[in-house]
N, C-alpha and C positions, 0 to 999 in steps of 0.2 A: 575361391574357397567359400566365400560368404554365400554365394548363390547356391552351392551344393548344400550348405548347412540349412538354408531355408527349406529346400526341397525335402531334406532328410526329416526335418521337423514335421512337415506336412504328412509324410508317409507314416511317421510314428503315431500321428493322431488318428489314422484310419481305424475305425472300430471293427471292421471286418476285413482284416488284411488278407485272408485266404480266399476271398471271393473275387472272381474275374469280373471286371466292370464292363458290361455290354450296354453301350449307351445308344439312345435314339434322340436326335435333335428334333424339337418341335418348333415350328414357326407359324405365325398367323398375321394376316394383314386385312384390314377392313376400312370402310369409309369413315368409321368413327375415329380413326387415327388423325383425321383432319390435317393440320399443318405439319404433323410429324410423319407423313407418309414416306418421305425419303429416308428418314432416320429409321423407321420401322419396316422398311422394305424387306422382302424375303431375301434378296441378295445381301443386304447389310446384316441380316440375322445370321445368314450362312457364314459370312466373313468373321463375325464375332465368335461363332462356335469353333471355326477352324483355328483361330488365334488362341482360343482357350485350350483346345486339345493339344496344340503344339507345346504348351507349358505343362501338360498333364499326359505324358506318354503311357501311364498306367490305364488310361481309359480308351477302350476300343469303340469307335463309332460303327454301329451295325447298320443303321438306316436313318433316313431323314423323312420327316412328315410335315407337310405344309398345307395350309388352308388359306387360299387367296380370295378375299371378298366375303368372309364370314364374320359376323358380329361376335364379340366376346360374350354376349348374352345367350348365344345359341351353342349348346354343347353337342348337338347332333351334326358334326362336321366330318366329312369323309376322311381327312388326314388324321384327325383326333381319334375317330373311331378305329381306324386301322392301327394306330399306335396302341390303343387300349387292348385291342385284340392280340397284338404281339406281346404285350405285357402278360396277358393271361396265358399265352402259350409258352412263356419263359424265354422268348427270343431276346428281350432286353430287360435289364434290371435297373436302368438309370435313364433319367430324362434331363436333357439340357435345353434351357430356354433363355432367351435374351433377358426377360424379366417376367414376373408373375402375371402381368396383364396379358401375356401371350397365351397362357393356359386358359384364361377367361376373365371376365369383368363382373360376373355375378358374385356378390360377396359370399352368400350362403353356399352356393355350389362349389366355388373355388376353395373355400375353407374346408368343405367336406373332403375334397380331393387331397389337399395338402396335409391336413391334420389327421385324417382317419384312413381314407382308402389307400393312398400311396404307402404309408407306413405299414398297414396290415398286409399289403402285397409285397413288402420288402423292396420297395422302389426308392432309389436315391434320387432326389430332386436337386438340380443345380440351376439357380437363377443368377446369371452372370452379373448383370447390372445391379441387382439387389444385394450382391455379395453374400448370397445365401447358398449353403451346401448342407443338406439334411444330415450328412454323416460327419461333418466337422465337429471338433470338440466344442467350439463356440457356437454351434448351431442354435442352441436354446436362446442365447442372447440375441442372435440375429433374427430369430423367429419372433421376438417381441414386436418388431416393426412390421412384420408381414400382415397381421390383421388390419393395421392402419392403412397399409398400401392397398389391400383388397377393398376396403371401404371406399377409399379415394377412387379406385378404378371403377367401382360400381356407380359412384356419384358422377364420375366423368361421363360415362356412356349415357346416363339418364339426362345429364345437362345438355349433351350434344343432341340427344333425341328431342328435347324440349325446344332447342334452338331451331332444329330442322323443321319441326312441326309449325313453329311460329313463322318461319320463312315461307313455308308452303301455304299457310293460311293467308299471309299477306299477298302472295302471288294470286291466290284464288280470288280474293276480293278485287284485285286489279285486273282480273281476267288474263293473267300472264301464265297461269299454271296449266300445263298440258300433260295429262297422264300418258302412260306407255300405250303402244299400239294395241296391246291385248285388252286394255281397259276402255278403249273407244267404243261407244254404243254401236250396235248393229245398225247399218244404214249409212255410217260415216267412216271416213278414213282420216288419218292424222296428217295435219299440215304443220310441220315443225317450224318452218320459216315464218309463217304468219301467226303462229301460236293459236291455231283454231282447228275446227273440224271442216273437212270438205265432204260434199255428198259423194257417196259411193254409188255410182250409177247402177251397178248390178243389183245391190241389195236394197236401195232406196225404193225401187219399184215393188219389192216384196212388202216393205213397210206400208206403202200406200194401199196395197191389196189387203193387208191385214186390217187396217183401219176402215176401209170401205166395206169389207165383209161384216165387221162388227157393227158398223153404223146401220147396216141392212138388217141386223137382228140375229146374225148367226152366233152360235155359242162358241166359246173359246175352244172347246174340244173339237167341234166341227171344223174350225179354221185350221187347227193343228193337223187333223186328219187329211184335209184337202191338200195342204202343203206337202205332206208326206206322200200322198198318192201321186202328186205331180212331180215328185223327185226333186224338190227344191231343197238344197243343202241347208241344214240348220246352222245357227251361228257357230256352234262348236265344231261341227263338221267342216264348215267353210274355213275356219281358222286352221284346221288340220290340212285341208287341201291346199291352202296358200302357204303352208310351211311355217305358220306363226306359232304352232305348238306341235309337239311330237307325241303327246300323251295318247296312249292307245284307246282310252275311253272315248275319245272324240272321233276315232276312225269311222265308226258306224253310228255316230250320234244322230238322233232324229228330233223332229219338232215335238215338244211336249207342252202340256197345258201351261205350266208355270212360265215357260219361255215366252209364249204368246201373251200371257197376262202381263208380264213385265213390260213388254213393248207397248201394250195398250194403256199402260199407266204412266209412261215416261214422258214428261214435258220437254225432253231434249229435242223431240221431233218438231216442235214449233219454234226452234231456234234458241232455246234457253239452255245454258250450261249449268249443271247441278254438281256441287261439290259437298262433301261431308255427309252424304246419306248413309255411308257405312264407314266407321272409323273406330280406332281405339284411343283411349285417353292416356294410357301409360305404356312405356316400352315393355315389350314382352307380353302384353295383354291382347287377348283375341279381339278382332274387329267385331263390332255390333252395329245393327241397324239403328239409326237415329231418327227421332221424330221430325216431321216436316218443318217445324218451326226452328230447328237447329241447322237446316240446310243453308248453304250459300248459293243463291240463285242469281245468275247473271243473264239478264234478258237480251235478246237480239245479239248474241255473241257469235253465231254462225248461221249459215243458210238453213231455213226450215224445209222439211220434207213434206209436211202437211200443214194445212191452215189451222189457225187457232179455233175457228168455228167448228171444223171437223173434230178436232181434239176434244172440245167441250161437249160436242154431241155424243162422242164415244164414252166420255166420262159419265154422262147422264145414263147411257145404256148400262154401263157397269154398275152404277148406283141402283138402278131399277132391278137388275139381275140379282144383286146382293140382297135387296129387300125381299124379293121372291123367295130366295133361299131361307131367309129368316122366318118366313111364314110357313115353310114346309112342316108337316107333322113329323115329329121325330119317330124313328124306328124303335121297336122294342129293344131293351137292353140285351147284351150277350151275357147270359148267366155263367157260362163256362168259357173263360178267356185264357188261352195259352199263348197269346201273341208274343209276350216277352220271352217265353221258353224257346220259341223258334225264330225269333227276330235275327236276321242276318245269317241264318243257317240254311235256309231253303233256297235252292237255285233252280232255274229253268235248265233242263238238260239239253235243250236244243240251242239256245243262244247264250247261255251262261249268265243271264241277268238274275238279280235277286228277285225272289217272289215275295211281294208285299202282302200284308194281311188286310182284309177288307170285311165289312159287315154285310151279310146277306139279308134278304127281304124281311118278312115279318113286320108289317106296318103296325102302328099303334092300334091297340084294340084286338090284335090277333091273339089266338090262344097259345101260340108257341113263342119262344124267345128267338131273337135273331141269331143267325149262324155266323161263325167266323170262318173265312176261307182264305186261301192263298192263291194268287195267280201271278203270271209273269209281268213284271214292271214294264218291260219293253213293249209288250202287247198293249198294256193299259195306257202308257204314256204316249204311244204313237197313234192313239185313237183307233186301235184295233187293226192297224194296217201292217204291222210288223210282227213276226213270230206267231204264237198261238197262246191261248189262255193258260193251258196246263192246270186248270182249276182243280183244287183238291181241298177238302174240308180238314179242319184242324183235328177233328175226332179220329179221322182215318190215319193221319200222320202220327198222332199220339199212340194209337193202337199198334202201328207197325214198329215204331221206335221202342215201345215198351216190350213187345215180343222179342225183339232182337236183343235188348239188354238183359232180359230174363235168361236167354240162351248163354249170354256172357257170364252170368252168375254160375251156371252149371260148369262152364269151362274153367272158371277160377278155382273151383274145388280140386279139379284134376291137376291144375297147374302147380298148386302148392305141393302136392305129393310128388310131382315130376321134379321140381327144384330140389327137394330133399334127397331124391334118388340120385340126381346128377352130382350133388356135393359129396356123396359117399362113394362115387366111382373111383376105383384104384388109379386109373389112367389120369383122371382129373387131379387127384391129389398129388401124383408124381409130377405132372406138368406144372402145377402151381409151385411146388417145392423147387423145381429146377429154375423156373422163371424168377423166383425170389432170390435164389443164390446168384444167378447171372446179374441181376440188378445190383446186388451188393458188391460183386466183383468190379463191375464197371464204375460204380460210385467211388470205390477206393482208388481206382486208377485216376479218375477225374480229380479227386481231392489231392492226390500226390502231384499231379501235373500243376495244379494251382499253386502248391507250395513251391515247386521248382520255379514257376514264373515269378512268384513273389521274391524268392531269394535272388533270382537273376536281376530283378529291378533294384534290389538293395545293393547288389554288386555294382550296378551302373552308377548309383548314387555315390557309393564310396570310392568310385574310380578304379575298381578292380577290373572291369571290362569297359571298353569304349562304346560310344553310341552305335557305331557301325556293326560291331559284334552283337550288341544287344538287339538291334533291328533284325539281323540275320536269324538269330536264335528265336526271337519272338515270332517271326513269320513261320518258322518250322513248328514251334509249339502251338501256335494259333490253329494251324491246320489239324494238328493232332487233337487239340481241344474240341474243335468243331465236330470232328468224327466221334469223339467220346460223348459229347452232348447228344448227338443224333442217336448213338447206340443206347445211351442211358434213357432217352425219351421212349425209344422203342421197347426196351426192356421193362420200363415202368408200365407201359401200356399192356404188354404181355402179362405182367404180374397182376394187373387189375382187370384183365379181360373177363374173368369169371364173374367178379362182383359187378362189372358194368353190364354184362349180359343178363345176370339175374336181377340187377337193379331195375332194368327196363321192364321186365316181366312183373316184378313186385309192384312197381308203380301202377301198372294196369290192374293188378289184383286189388290194391288199395282203393283205386277208383271204383271198381265194381262193388267192393264191399260197402263203400260209402253209399252207392246207389241202393244196395240191398237193405241197408239200415234205415233208409228214408221212407216215410209214409207215401210219398209220391215224388216223381222225377222233378228236379229243380234245375236252374240254369247252370249252376256250378258243375254239377255232374255231367250235364249235357256238354259243356265245354271240355271237360276232362276226357270224355269217351268218344264224342262224335265230332268229326272235322266238318262235314257238310252233308246236306241231304239234297238229292237231285230228283226232280219229277219229270218224267218223259211225256211226250205228246199223248200217249195212251193212258196217262195217269199212273204209270208204274213208278214205284219209289226205289231209288238206289241210295243206300246209306254208306258213306265213306267214313270208316272208323279211324281214330287217331292211332289205335293199335290194331292194324289190320290182321296181323298174325303175331300174337303176344309170345308165341313159342319161338319165333324166328331167331332172335338174338342168341338164345341158348343153343339152337340147332347149328347156327353158324359157328359158335364157339367149339362145339363138339367136332364139327367137320375140320376146323382149323387144327385142333390137337391131333386128330387122326392123321392128317397130312404130315405134321411134325414128327409123329411117331414112325411113320413109314420112311420119312427122310433120314431119320437116325439109323 
């Protein structure tokens, strides 16, 4: 009897007794868990959740979401993202975790989720080990300890990160640290047993060729062009061919100037190991290039590919080339510069590469200003051996885009009149009225079923029905409830279908009006209206709009209610 009494008290404390609790369990494990990996294992987290649910039959487990190998400082995790999507869809309204550190270890981000986002979305949060349930009567007193736990979790991961960085730094100094295969310099392969690099016979010859060509006075662009003409795989493409990466961007990667330049400046090829040229100082911070005096250089750590004499000779060539560039007379300025307006928007229609901006002729002293033009990055980076230029001036691009957007302004005036006409249609008003009534009827059924489920749970607690009878009836009601939820979701979508269709068109109208009110086109409006711009080999321009057909959502809505009308 005492056990039933405690359960009864727990039920009485529920603030929302008429709501069905649809739970999702979330679990996470990462290397930052250190010595507690077994305790925090995904399997152990599952067992804790099952044990908790056994004592709480009123909670229905809908799905489980797990992220294995993700740090608590990163909130872009597949399982976590899928859980948040199910929350937005209304599939779950409760989250069960082992403790708050599983949600995340970043103090500010986790606090935002627990104290603002979850409550606003009506989400119940249960942290088993923290003895925290956001819907319990004593939740406020339990919550007083939560910020302290979040701070400790944040400190823990930063402390672990500091220790790992210190450990790696010590290994670097002793020559014991070996990066992953994907970070080994071109020309070498990883030798894990000896903690060193071995010469890659296939690519070492390419490195020797690059240094020989540079020592002979060839430009970096010439070297890249020759390597592409001879069909020698670039470092990125070679990793793709060897299965070291599956990223599509490397499938057709070619030699570019910056890749050759990096090889020509890297002392790794004389047998020196370089650590710390790129690193971050804090957890969560982006990696940055470090000055040479901060590098850790270990000489004679692996077999050299080229001699120190050749390396020094090439560095002298690089230095002289840089000096020549400094002595070049600068081109005239570009007086009209729309580079930022088109940046990342213009693509080569043939190969799909971004078209980058460059400055055209007009040397110093010329009467005209320099011109800004766009051409294919793949063509430029491959030393003009791949694709084609697709050269187009910014003035032509701006004129074509402006003409198209001016046409959109004229369309927007007609669209506003069309929306007003649709809203007054008799068949539209009748459909919306019926959809609203249907939603209300289903909602009442769903609420009544929730009350029956709640009363049945109370009967179980009071001993009026036994657990077997409860489980039988609950299974039956759960199926009925799921069907009602599905019907209610569909009815809600039908009820809001007109506003959704009109809303899409109105967003387009607002974007066009914003353009109309501006003295000139800016990047914000560009992003609102234009998805991308493609330039063909013959310099024809194709513009893909974000709203290709702004009338389409409304036309689809009208077709839908026509079908419904005939079906009736």
